[in-house]
PLY file of the C-alpha trace (Angstrom):
ply
format ascii 1.0
element vertex 668
property float x
property float y
property float z
element edge 667
property int vertex1
property int vertex2
end_header
73.89 144.79 154.64
72.47 141.14 156.15
73.97 137.76 154.46
71.48 136.12 152.63
73.24 133.11 153.68
73.62 133.21 157.21
71.81 136.26 158.15
74.98 137.99 159.89
75.11 141.76 159.46
78.00 143.07 158.00
79.63 145.60 155.30
81.92 144.59 152.55
82.54 142.64 149.91
81.90 138.65 151.86
80.48 137.74 154.85
82.83 137.38 157.84
80.92 134.80 159.59
80.38 132.09 156.52
82.27 133.77 153.50
79.48 134.34 151.01
79.84 137.29 148.57
77.56 140.30 149.36
76.50 139.72 145.80
76.77 137.58 142.43
79.50 138.72 139.86
78.60 141.17 137.52
79.64 139.45 133.96
80.32 141.42 131.10
79.21 141.35 127.49
82.27 139.17 126.40
82.80 137.48 129.96
85.42 138.04 132.96
89.02 137.64 131.85
90.35 134.28 132.87
92.98 134.83 136.44
95.52 132.64 134.94
95.68 133.49 131.03
93.53 136.63 130.97
91.76 135.41 128.23
87.73 136.86 127.80
85.15 133.84 128.58
81.39 133.13 129.58
81.15 129.43 131.07
82.38 126.85 133.26
86.01 126.63 131.79
88.66 128.63 130.32
88.58 127.97 126.53
92.63 128.09 126.52
94.19 127.37 129.79
90.78 125.10 131.06
90.74 126.94 134.58
87.29 125.88 136.00
84.93 129.13 136.74
84.25 127.21 140.15
88.00 127.78 141.39
87.55 131.57 141.56
84.07 133.42 140.57
80.82 132.87 142.91
77.87 131.04 141.21
74.53 131.22 143.33
73.71 127.55 144.45
71.22 126.12 141.78
67.39 125.82 142.97
66.38 123.15 144.96
65.12 119.55 143.23
62.14 117.93 144.32
63.09 114.63 142.46
66.62 114.28 144.08
64.95 115.29 147.44
63.05 112.31 147.31
65.96 110.14 145.98
67.83 111.32 149.07
64.86 110.01 151.03
64.63 107.13 149.39
68.49 106.14 149.59
68.31 107.01 153.44
65.84 104.67 154.24
67.09 101.81 152.27
70.38 102.31 153.68
68.62 102.60 157.43
67.28 99.16 156.36
70.61 97.81 155.22
72.04 98.59 158.44
69.34 97.22 160.17
69.99 93.87 158.14
73.54 93.51 158.58
72.97 93.98 162.91
71.24 90.62 162.62
73.78 89.22 160.70
76.61 90.04 163.07
74.17 88.80 165.65
74.17 85.67 164.39
77.80 85.31 163.89
78.39 86.43 167.44
76.20 83.59 168.31
77.53 81.00 166.08
80.49 79.77 168.43
77.59 78.33 170.94
76.19 76.19 168.06
79.82 75.40 165.90
82.28 74.60 168.46
79.81 71.90 169.69
79.19 70.58 166.31
82.91 70.29 165.74
84.14 68.78 168.87
81.67 66.20 167.83
82.95 65.41 165.09
83.16 61.36 164.27
84.12 59.22 161.39
83.98 55.16 160.32
83.61 52.54 158.25
81.90 48.96 157.73
84.39 46.00 158.86
85.77 43.25 157.26
85.72 45.39 153.79
89.18 43.11 152.37
87.35 39.88 153.23
90.88 38.56 154.81
89.13 35.75 157.08
85.90 34.10 156.15
82.50 36.10 155.98
82.93 37.79 158.98
79.68 40.64 159.44
78.35 39.62 156.22
75.31 37.64 155.72
73.63 36.19 153.05
70.31 36.71 151.65
68.94 34.36 149.10
65.98 37.18 148.25
63.77 34.57 147.47
65.23 32.50 144.81
68.03 29.65 144.65
70.88 30.98 144.67
73.85 30.43 146.61
76.77 31.63 148.61
80.14 30.69 149.62
83.75 32.25 150.94
86.63 31.54 148.73
89.92 32.13 150.67
91.84 32.72 147.17
91.48 34.28 144.18
89.84 37.74 145.24
91.36 41.13 144.68
93.70 40.21 146.65
93.21 37.40 148.91
89.06 36.08 149.74
86.23 36.99 148.35
82.47 36.25 148.56
81.12 34.35 145.77
77.50 34.18 144.69
75.95 31.41 142.39
72.91 32.20 139.98
71.59 29.18 138.76
69.45 30.71 135.68
68.02 33.66 134.77
65.72 35.34 137.47
67.89 34.74 140.13
68.79 36.85 142.44
70.61 37.49 146.03
72.19 39.97 148.26
75.19 40.47 151.18
74.13 42.78 154.15
75.69 44.17 157.38
74.92 46.55 159.57
76.76 49.06 160.76
76.50 52.27 163.07
77.00 55.95 162.57
77.39 58.39 165.46
78.56 62.09 166.08
77.56 65.46 164.48
75.06 65.82 161.58
75.47 66.05 158.48
76.91 62.75 157.49
78.68 61.84 154.17
79.00 58.46 152.79
80.19 56.33 149.87
79.90 52.75 149.19
83.60 51.17 147.02
83.63 47.36 145.53
85.26 45.39 143.78
83.39 42.67 141.32
83.67 39.55 139.16
81.28 38.30 137.00
81.59 34.63 135.10
79.22 32.20 133.37
76.22 32.72 130.97
75.35 36.06 131.94
73.36 38.41 128.97
71.94 40.70 131.32
71.96 41.33 134.92
71.90 44.59 137.14
74.29 45.14 140.50
72.17 46.86 143.05
73.78 48.95 145.94
71.47 50.25 148.82
71.53 51.64 152.41
68.71 52.07 154.62
67.85 51.97 158.34
65.57 49.29 158.04
66.75 45.07 157.50
64.04 44.68 154.33
65.13 43.11 151.16
66.79 46.07 148.59
64.06 48.29 146.89
65.88 48.80 143.06
63.67 51.83 143.24
65.54 53.28 146.47
68.80 51.93 145.81
71.90 54.66 145.81
73.44 52.99 142.62
72.16 50.58 139.80
74.86 49.22 137.34
73.76 47.02 134.17
76.02 44.42 132.91
75.38 42.70 129.70
77.99 39.87 130.07
80.73 38.53 132.30
83.60 40.71 132.94
87.23 39.83 131.92
88.88 40.17 135.96
87.95 41.93 138.66
86.45 45.52 137.79
86.15 48.58 140.08
82.14 49.25 140.62
81.25 52.80 140.38
81.23 55.08 143.55
77.89 55.21 145.08
77.17 58.12 147.53
75.46 57.20 150.31
74.76 60.81 151.84
70.67 61.08 151.32
70.26 57.87 152.99
72.39 58.94 156.52
70.07 61.51 157.45
70.77 60.93 161.39
72.95 58.96 164.00
71.93 55.36 164.19
72.17 51.88 162.93
72.14 51.15 159.03
72.40 48.44 156.79
74.60 47.80 153.87
73.18 45.82 151.02
74.98 44.91 147.99
72.60 42.83 145.19
73.27 41.22 141.72
70.07 40.35 139.77
70.23 37.63 136.98
67.77 38.99 134.63
68.99 37.23 131.55
71.17 34.04 131.82
72.04 30.92 129.21
74.09 29.45 131.56
74.76 29.46 135.73
76.21 32.71 136.65
79.25 33.26 139.54
79.43 36.83 140.72
82.50 37.59 143.53
82.60 40.48 145.32
85.57 41.92 147.13
86.84 45.07 148.78
83.34 46.11 150.05
83.55 49.00 152.21
81.38 51.93 152.98
83.04 55.00 154.82
81.02 57.53 156.75
81.91 60.92 158.30
80.95 64.27 159.54
80.38 66.09 156.24
82.33 69.19 157.48
86.31 69.77 157.47
88.80 72.38 156.98
89.33 72.58 153.31
92.17 74.63 151.20
91.33 74.46 147.65
92.63 76.48 144.22
89.40 78.19 142.74
88.66 76.72 139.64
85.68 75.77 137.23
85.92 72.26 139.35
87.73 73.08 142.63
91.22 71.48 143.36
91.58 70.36 146.85
94.98 70.70 148.52
94.27 70.58 152.21
91.35 68.37 153.73
91.64 67.76 157.53
89.16 67.61 160.47
91.39 67.87 163.37
88.95 69.63 165.87
91.43 71.87 167.39
92.42 72.63 164.19
89.09 73.70 163.17
88.33 75.06 166.17
90.94 77.59 165.19
90.24 78.18 161.85
86.87 79.26 162.86
87.67 81.57 165.57
90.17 83.29 162.60
87.21 83.29 160.04
85.09 85.49 162.65
87.87 87.38 163.67
88.60 88.71 160.06
85.13 89.32 159.38
84.99 91.57 162.45
88.10 93.21 162.10
87.03 94.14 158.11
84.05 95.53 159.62
85.50 97.60 162.28
88.34 98.67 160.29
85.87 100.40 157.95
83.75 101.68 160.40
86.46 103.58 162.45
88.30 104.51 159.14
85.70 106.19 157.23
83.13 107.35 160.06
83.37 110.87 158.73
82.74 109.91 155.34
79.57 107.75 156.61
78.39 110.99 158.41
79.13 113.41 155.46
77.13 111.15 153.23
74.01 110.91 155.99
74.17 115.04 156.76
74.36 115.73 153.38
71.97 118.25 152.13
68.43 116.57 150.49
69.45 117.63 147.20
73.07 116.32 147.51
72.06 112.36 146.05
74.97 112.58 144.00
77.49 113.00 147.48
75.56 110.14 148.83
75.90 107.61 145.66
79.54 108.14 145.01
80.72 108.34 148.85
83.99 106.98 149.33
83.02 105.12 152.29
82.96 101.42 151.64
80.12 100.27 154.00
77.70 102.48 151.97
79.23 101.20 148.78
78.95 97.56 149.94
75.49 98.34 150.98
74.42 99.91 147.58
76.31 97.04 145.63
74.71 94.40 147.68
71.17 95.22 147.02
71.94 95.98 143.46
73.13 92.30 143.62
70.05 90.96 145.72
67.53 92.67 143.22
68.94 91.00 140.45
69.41 87.31 141.74
65.44 87.95 143.19
64.63 88.79 139.53
66.59 86.10 137.74
65.22 83.82 140.19
61.72 84.89 139.04
62.48 84.57 135.59
63.67 80.87 136.44
60.53 80.38 137.88
58.48 81.77 135.58
60.09 79.51 132.62
59.07 76.42 134.45
62.66 75.51 135.58
62.75 74.36 139.10
65.80 75.56 141.19
67.58 73.52 143.56
69.42 74.55 146.64
71.97 72.82 148.65
71.38 75.04 151.46
68.94 73.23 153.81
69.49 74.03 157.13
67.65 72.32 160.19
67.93 72.73 164.23
70.87 69.52 163.83
72.62 70.91 160.76
72.66 74.61 161.75
76.18 74.73 163.20
77.59 73.41 159.84
75.61 75.98 157.90
76.76 78.71 160.31
80.04 77.53 159.83
80.05 77.16 156.24
78.77 80.26 154.96
80.92 82.29 157.24
83.80 80.38 155.58
82.48 81.23 151.99
82.55 84.95 152.80
86.27 84.75 153.99
87.76 82.00 151.77
86.23 82.54 148.70
87.32 86.10 148.23
90.34 85.19 149.31
90.19 82.69 146.61
88.43 84.37 143.75
89.40 88.21 144.36
92.64 88.17 145.83
94.20 84.93 144.02
92.16 85.74 140.33
92.44 89.54 140.71
94.82 90.80 143.48
97.90 88.48 142.67
97.78 89.05 139.03
97.60 92.33 138.73
100.65 93.01 141.52
102.84 90.68 139.84
102.11 92.50 136.34
102.97 95.39 138.00
106.32 94.52 139.55
107.14 93.53 135.90
106.19 96.72 134.41
108.04 98.60 136.99
110.99 96.42 136.42
111.07 96.99 133.22
110.44 100.97 133.45
113.54 101.00 135.85
115.70 98.99 133.71
115.10 101.44 130.69
114.56 105.03 132.21
115.34 104.80 135.89
113.67 106.02 139.08
114.87 109.60 141.12
114.53 109.54 144.66
118.08 108.28 145.53
119.55 105.03 147.13
116.63 102.47 147.43
114.05 104.46 145.29
113.78 101.93 142.69
113.15 98.97 145.11
110.60 101.14 146.79
108.81 102.14 143.56
109.06 98.38 142.54
107.36 97.12 146.35
104.58 99.53 145.48
103.37 97.48 143.18
102.20 94.60 145.88
99.35 97.05 146.97
97.27 95.97 143.96
97.35 92.35 146.07
94.92 93.53 148.48
93.01 95.61 146.36
91.78 99.22 146.90
94.28 100.51 144.65
92.33 101.01 141.43
90.79 104.54 140.86
88.88 105.93 138.42
91.71 108.10 137.15
94.22 105.29 137.18
96.12 104.58 133.86
94.33 103.18 130.93
96.44 99.91 131.43
95.36 99.38 134.91
91.85 99.82 134.21
91.93 97.35 131.46
93.81 94.90 133.75
90.87 95.60 136.10
88.21 94.66 133.99
89.85 91.65 132.45
90.73 90.04 135.71
87.37 91.25 137.15
85.29 89.36 134.05
87.33 86.33 133.95
87.22 85.60 138.40
83.48 86.47 137.86
83.13 84.10 134.79
84.99 81.09 137.28
82.89 81.96 140.30
80.17 81.47 138.68
81.12 78.08 137.01
82.23 77.22 140.63
78.22 77.33 141.74
77.12 74.91 138.80
78.19 71.44 140.85
76.51 72.39 143.87
73.20 74.63 142.94
72.67 73.79 139.28
73.39 75.84 136.29
70.55 78.29 136.80
73.07 79.81 139.61
75.91 80.62 137.56
73.98 84.12 136.06
73.23 85.52 139.25
76.44 83.93 140.94
78.44 85.76 138.24
76.75 89.33 138.65
77.40 88.35 142.33
80.83 88.21 141.66
80.90 91.38 139.92
79.66 93.27 142.68
82.60 91.23 145.20
85.15 91.86 142.61
84.38 95.95 142.03
84.35 95.95 145.64
87.66 94.66 145.98
89.20 96.77 143.53
87.60 99.86 144.57
88.05 99.87 148.53
89.82 96.25 149.20
89.70 93.03 150.38
87.88 93.58 153.66
85.03 95.40 151.77
84.58 92.38 149.50
84.54 89.86 152.48
81.71 92.04 154.24
79.55 92.00 150.93
80.06 88.28 150.60
79.44 87.61 154.50
76.46 89.89 154.44
75.00 87.89 151.39
75.73 84.39 152.73
74.46 85.29 156.48
71.34 86.77 155.59
69.05 84.38 157.48
71.62 82.85 159.73
69.98 84.02 162.83
66.61 82.16 162.14
68.88 78.99 161.81
69.70 79.31 165.40
65.99 79.39 166.19
65.78 83.16 167.19
62.62 85.22 167.07
60.38 82.19 165.76
57.89 83.04 162.56
57.22 86.14 163.36
61.36 87.32 163.03
61.32 85.34 159.55
58.20 87.20 158.42
59.98 90.58 159.08
63.29 89.52 158.00
61.76 88.35 154.81
59.50 91.20 154.12
63.19 93.34 154.78
64.76 91.41 152.54
61.93 92.01 149.81
62.03 95.73 150.33
65.72 96.10 150.13
65.59 93.64 146.89
63.29 96.59 145.73
65.67 99.35 146.36
68.46 97.61 144.73
66.68 98.28 141.61
67.61 101.92 141.43
71.06 100.81 142.71
71.41 98.32 139.89
70.44 100.63 137.37
73.06 103.40 138.36
75.74 101.16 138.64
74.97 99.82 134.76
74.58 103.60 133.75
78.55 104.27 135.62
79.77 101.11 134.15
78.74 101.85 130.54
79.99 105.50 131.15
83.40 104.17 132.76
83.96 101.85 129.47
82.84 104.66 127.13
85.49 107.24 128.54
88.62 104.13 128.89
87.69 103.17 125.08
88.34 106.86 124.87
91.51 107.22 126.48
92.98 105.03 123.81
92.29 106.97 121.00
94.93 109.28 119.72
94.10 112.63 120.32
92.94 115.15 117.46
93.98 118.43 117.24
91.57 121.17 117.17
91.92 123.36 113.83
94.01 126.30 114.63
92.34 129.66 114.65
94.34 132.63 112.67
95.93 135.08 114.61
95.61 138.91 113.98
98.19 138.79 111.83
96.21 137.10 108.85
95.94 139.53 106.22
92.24 138.97 105.45
91.37 139.68 109.26
93.68 142.68 109.46
90.60 144.97 108.92
88.37 142.69 111.39
86.85 144.41 114.33
88.45 142.47 117.40
85.94 142.48 120.53
86.68 144.63 123.00
85.18 144.18 126.81
82.65 146.60 128.29
83.82 148.82 131.11
82.36 147.49 134.21
80.18 149.67 136.38
82.18 152.17 138.63
79.61 151.17 141.35
80.01 147.50 141.18
82.70 145.82 143.12
85.86 144.67 141.25
85.40 140.52 140.34
87.01 138.50 143.26
90.55 136.52 142.55
91.62 139.47 140.32
94.91 140.19 142.21
96.92 140.57 138.90
96.47 141.35 135.42
98.18 139.28 132.85
100.01 141.00 130.02
98.44 141.73 126.77
99.90 139.18 124.28
98.43 137.89 121.09
100.91 135.18 120.91
102.68 133.79 117.96
100.68 134.19 114.76
98.97 131.01 113.58
99.04 129.80 110.38
95.94 130.68 108.69
94.11 127.81 107.22
95.99 125.10 108.81
94.19 121.68 109.14
95.93 119.90 112.18
96.04 116.31 112.17
96.61 113.87 115.14
98.92 115.36 117.51
102.18 113.52 117.37
103.17 111.06 120.16
106.48 113.11 120.77
104.65 116.25 121.41
105.26 117.72 124.62
103.25 120.80 125.71
105.47 123.94 126.64
103.22 125.63 129.11
102.45 123.85 132.37
99.64 125.80 134.68
100.34 126.51 138.42
99.17 124.15 141.06
95.83 124.84 142.47
96.06 126.15 145.95
98.55 128.77 145.24
97.99 132.62 143.87
96.88 133.17 141.44
94.62 130.47 141.24
92.44 129.35 144.11
89.67 127.50 145.27
86.20 128.76 146.31
83.01 126.84 146.74
79.98 127.78 144.38
77.88 127.01 147.46
79.19 128.10 150.50
82.25 130.10 148.99
84.67 128.20 151.68
88.19 128.35 150.09
89.48 124.53 151.61
88.76 121.40 149.45
90.07 118.04 148.72
90.82 117.09 145.13
90.08 113.78 143.67
89.43 112.29 140.02
89.46 115.84 138.56
86.55 117.37 141.04
87.10 119.24 144.06
84.84 118.56 146.89
84.59 121.20 149.66
85.42 120.37 153.24
83.05 122.33 154.82
79.56 121.43 153.05
80.92 118.40 151.13
79.59 119.27 147.83
81.98 119.02 144.59
82.19 121.62 142.25
0 1
1 2
2 3
3 4
4 5
5 6
6 7
7 8
8 9
9 10
10 11
11 12
12 13
13 14
14 15
15 16
16 17
17 18
18 19
19 20
20 21
21 22
22 23
23 24
24 25
25 26
26 27
27 28
28 29
29 30
30 31
31 32
32 33
33 34
34 35
35 36
36 37
37 38
38 39
39 40
40 41
41 42
42 43
43 44
44 45
45 46
46 47
47 48
48 49
49 50
50 51
51 52
52 53
53 54
54 55
55 56
56 57
57 58
58 59
59 60
60 61
61 62
62 63
63 64
64 65
65 66
66 67
67 68
68 69
69 70
70 71
71 72
72 73
73 74
74 75
75 76
76 77
77 78
78 79
79 80
80 81
81 82
82 83
83 84
84 85
85 86
86 87
87 88
88 89
89 90
90 91
91 92
92 93
93 94
94 95
95 96
96 97
97 98
98 99
99 100
100 101
101 102
102 103
103 104
104 105
105 106
106 107
107 108
108 109
109 110
110 111
111 112
112 113
113 114
114 115
115 116
116 117
117 118
118 119
119 120
120 121
121 122
122 123
123 124
124 125
125 126
126 127
127 128
128 129
129 130
130 131
131 132
132 133
133 134
134 135
135 136
136 137
137 138
138 139
139 140
140 141
141 142
142 143
143 144
144 145
145 146
146 147
147 148
148 149
149 150
150 151
151 152
152 153
153 154
154 155
155 156
156 157
157 158
158 159
159 160
160 161
161 162
162 163
163 164
164 165
165 166
166 167
167 168
168 169
169 170
170 171
171 172
172 173
173 174
174 175
175 176
176 177
177 178
178 179
179 180
180 181
181 182
182 183
183 184
184 185
185 186
186 187
187 188
188 189
189 190
190 191
191 192
192 193
193 194
194 195
195 196
196 197
197 198
198 199
199 200
200 201
201 202
202 203
203 204
204 205
205 206
206 207
207 208
208 209
209 210
210 211
211 212
212 213
213 214
214 215
215 216
216 217
217 218
218 219
219 220
220 221
221 222
222 223
223 224
224 225
225 226
226 227
227 228
228 229
229 230
230 231
231 232
232 233
233 234
234 235
235 236
236 237
237 238
238 239
239 240
240 241
241 242
242 243
243 244
244 245
245 246
246 247
247 248
248 249
249 250
250 251
251 252
252 253
253 254
254 255
255 256
256 257
257 258
258 259
259 260
260 261
261 262
262 263
263 264
264 265
265 266
266 267
267 268
268 269
269 270
270 271
271 272
272 273
273 274
274 275
275 276
276 277
277 278
278 279
279 280
280 281
281 282
282 283
283 284
284 285
285 286
286 287
287 288
288 289
289 290
290 291
291 292
292 293
293 294
294 295
295 296
296 297
297 298
298 299
299 300
300 301
301 302
302 303
303 304
304 305
305 306
306 307
307 308
308 309
309 310
310 311
311 312
312 313
313 314
314 315
315 316
316 317
317 318
318 319
319 320
320 321
321 322
322 323
323 324
324 325
325 326
326 327
327 328
328 329
329 330
330 331
331 332
332 333
333 334
334 335
335 336
336 337
337 338
338 339
339 340
340 341
341 342
342 343
343 344
344 345
345 346
346 347
347 348
348 349
349 350
350 351
351 352
352 353
353 354
354 355
355 356
356 357
357 358
358 359
359 360
360 361
361 362
362 363
363 364
364 365
365 366
366 367
367 368
368 369
369 370
370 371
371 372
372 373
373 374
374 375
375 376
376 377
377 378
378 379
379 380
380 381
381 382
382 383
383 384
384 385
385 386
386 387
387 388
388 389
389 390
390 391
391 392
392 393
393 394
394 395
395 396
396 397
397 398
398 399
399 400
400 401
401 402
402 403
403 404
404 405
405 406
406 407
407 408
408 409
409 410
410 411
411 412
412 413
413 414
414 415
415 416
416 417
417 418
418 419
419 420
420 421
421 422
422 423
423 424
424 425
425 426
426 427
427 428
428 429
429 430
430 431
431 432
432 433
433 434
434 435
435 436
436 437
437 438
438 439
439 440
440 441
441 442
442 443
443 444
444 445
445 446
446 447
447 448
448 449
449 450
450 451
451 452
452 453
453 454
454 455
455 456
456 457
457 458
458 459
459 460
460 461
461 462
462 463
463 464
464 465
465 466
466 467
467 468
468 469
469 470
470 471
471 472
472 473
473 474
474 475
475 476
476 477
477 478
478 479
479 480
480 481
481 482
482 483
483 484
484 485
485 486
486 487
487 488
488 489
489 490
490 491
491 492
492 493
493 494
494 495
495 496
496 497
497 498
498 499
499 500
500 501
501 502
502 503
503 504
504 505
505 506
506 507
507 508
508 509
509 510
510 511
511 512
512 513
513 514
514 515
515 516
516 517
517 518
518 519
519 520
520 521
521 522
522 523
523 524
524 525
525 526
526 527
527 528
528 529
529 530
530 531
531 532
532 533
533 534
534 535
535 536
536 537
537 538
538 539
539 540
540 541
541 542
542 543
543 544
544 545
545 546
546 547
547 548
548 549
549 550
550 551
551 552
552 553
553 554
554 555
555 556
556 557
557 558
558 559
559 560
560 561
561 562
562 563
563 564
564 565
565 566
566 567
567 568
568 569
569 570
570 571
571 572
572 573
573 574
574 575
575 576
576 577
577 578
578 579
579 580
580 581
581 582
582 583
583 584
584 585
585 586
586 587
587 588
588 589
589 590
590 591
591 592
592 593
593 594
594 595
595 596
596 597
597 598
598 599
599 600
600 601
601 602
602 603
603 604
604 605
605 606
606 607
607 608
608 609
609 610
610 611
611 612
612 613
613 614
614 615
615 616
616 617
617 618
618 619
619 620
620 621
621 622
622 623
623 624
624 625
625 626
626 627
627 628
628 629
629 630
630 631
631 632
632 633
633 634
634 635
635 636
636 637
637 638
638 639
639 640
640 641
641 642
642 643
643 644
644 645
645 646
646 647
647 648
648 649
649 650
650 651
651 652
652 653
653 654
654 655
655 656
656 657
657 658
658 659
659 660
660 661
661 662
662 663
663 664
664 665
665 666
666 667
């Protein structure tokens, strides 16, 4: 006969080339007996011992589904587009040192001189600002030492002190003004005006970096608020600091003293180590150039190592997902490859972020963004975005998810060892406890993990994502909290399922989306192509977002069910019951003499009615101390064996309660 699967000519019950049976197993009127326990049944699982039919009986493959094939084609196109997008990100990372290293080497800082006013007026110059105000230097009575004094004789009098300073180095710059002030006399209303600009003109209150209102004299020297000058220090050059006071209303002459007037500026880039919180706590801040360059090299090495590690380690899973049959969309979506998972998660997160952005715009809110690269600031953003992909994952995922789970697992394992001990000889207890640290780097949580582990994973995932979203509010505004929280959920899932490397890669791909355009590559045509590709991937992310939402909902429902106590099914009375003794028992129909015997039946289960059940027993909840006395044999050993229902292969991988054929990759 000819094999219906591969076309080979053979004689017998199975094809010697592909293993497909010559014909489907005929079913009797009452079904086939289970090869493990002998129970007659029809269906996918034995109702007595739970043996799946796919482990021993052949079923013809289901007819191909057009919808599944279309989804597989769309999935392939989306993943190919994502691969192109990732290539642009890594091309930008490879070219980044040519921009970042010179920018680090040009980091500079400085400040205005004679801020303490210890010797005369120094570089400070007074301007009456068109009024009858006057100024003098006092050698004592300051905070401490000398100070500058301004005399305002009446209402409407005004004046200001100014000093020129030079800013140089790599942009962007950050600067802040600090000063102490003391007001005496009959002031009833006045204003302190602080301005920084590139022209030596009178200060304009409408463009000042800070204005403070005063309704009377101060009791003593008072520190003014900190005034930020970042927006005024756009490029290297000469700038002017102007400190003015306006007496809007006064009953008598007013004297205003100034001391410790200082503007400090620096290149706004540094190696910063902080503790994640809604308001991050800075632990280390340094601009040492050698350390800075080493740190950037470390960041780039971590990203490249994570990409290469997952690509080499999971190359077979990636190939299996792409070469799976068209109707096997489940094999693609559930691939164990970190690269495929992060591609799907990234597209789902991107879809939500784009959708939320359009909703914010429709609501009349103008979203702000601190990311505004220019050719002069490109090096800064290339460093910051790469640093965010690595450091934020260590801070928000490893520190807020991995570390608490590892510590909790260590504590629980120590309690378990103290209560029950651990078998395995000397050192087994230590190895068992040390195994808890696998949660630190992630990738240790599975669907079939213990319910306590899954609850802890959900709790830390949601908490860390909320903190991650709130941490974006100071720089982006409150509109960014929800999109950042959803992104944190996606990155946290990748951390729990695939490890810290997958979370770093997803964060890096998200932040470096347009990095190649920052470097001036391709011009307007490349930017248009990148925008269209980004929009297409965001649209494709709608399907992935819906799929992950459904999977998450099912997972939560399953987890809740695992915490409910099991309920025993009502026992069926045995044949010894008086009212069933006269009932006819079903007997299987004899098989056709010409039909081949069913596969996998290498032994016959002895007929046994089992112990008589109590008639009419209403079984309640199973006691917690109940221990089943029957232990089924393991899969892969006679008389139970696996046989793929699609290709008849007998080797499979077992994961999360399912068998995956090692030949065709389908899940049974």
